[in-house]
N, C-alpha and C positions, 0 to 999 in steps of 0.2 A: 199611646202609640197602640195600635191595635196588632193582634199576632201575626207575624211575618209570612210572608210564605215562603221564605227565603233567608236566611242567617249566614253571613261570613263572618271572623274573627282575626282579626289583624294582632299582630305582636308586634312592634317597632322598641327597638333599645336607641336612640340616640347617642348613649356616651359608647355603644360599639360597633362598631365600622359593620354593613351591610345593607341590605334592603329590609322591608317590615314582610312579614312571610306570612301567609296564612295559617293558622292553627287548627283553625276548626272550621266547618261550614255545614249545612244542613237544610232540608227542606222540614213545609208541614211541621207537624208534632214537634221535630226534632229545631228547627229554628224558632219555634217558640220556650221549650225550653235552655236553648242559648241564651235569648233573649233574655230569660228570669234570672239564668245566673251571671252575666252581665250586669243587671238592676241588683242583684244581690251583693256582686263585689262594689259596688255601685262604678261601674265601668263606665264610660262615657259611651254614647249609643247614637250614631246617627245614621240613618234610614236614606239610600241611594240604592233605588232599585238596579239603575244601568249598573256600575259598579259591582255591586253584588251577584248579578248574572255575569258580567265579566270574570270579577276574579273565582267565582263556584267553577269554574272550567279548569282551575289548577287545582294542581293534589294537595293536602297538608302538608306544610314543614315549605313548601315550596315560596321565592321570593316571588313579590309581584313583578309582572310585566312592562318595559320600557310604558308598554302603549297607555301601561294605570299610572305611572308616575304623575301626572300634572291631578286625576282626579284623587289621586290618595294622597298627597301632600297638600289638599285644599282641604282634605278631610281632617289629619292629621291634625292640620292648623285650626281648624275648627276646636278640633277637639283639647288642642294643649290652654286655647284660647277659654274655652269652658270650663275646664280644668282652676285653671290660675284664678278665674274669676268665682269658684266656688270656694277655693283657700283663702282668696282676699275676704269673700264673706263673711268666713266662717273664724277670721282674725278681730 
């Protein structure tokens, strides 16, 4: 994946009540650094420029807006499946 122009990091704990939250965002070098940190931590990464643009309008630590629920749910589903497949491959 090439360096992004924009990156937005989400955090979601399905065991706790609440919505996914924006925990970091950045453009240019900061976006590239955020993606590098995610890779180093083996966090799942998904490229979705439209969703990133929408979420980048939020302040850090803000829950996602209703308008983004479907897109974020799809992204989280993709990431959970990818994580499950990775764990299964390691067994």
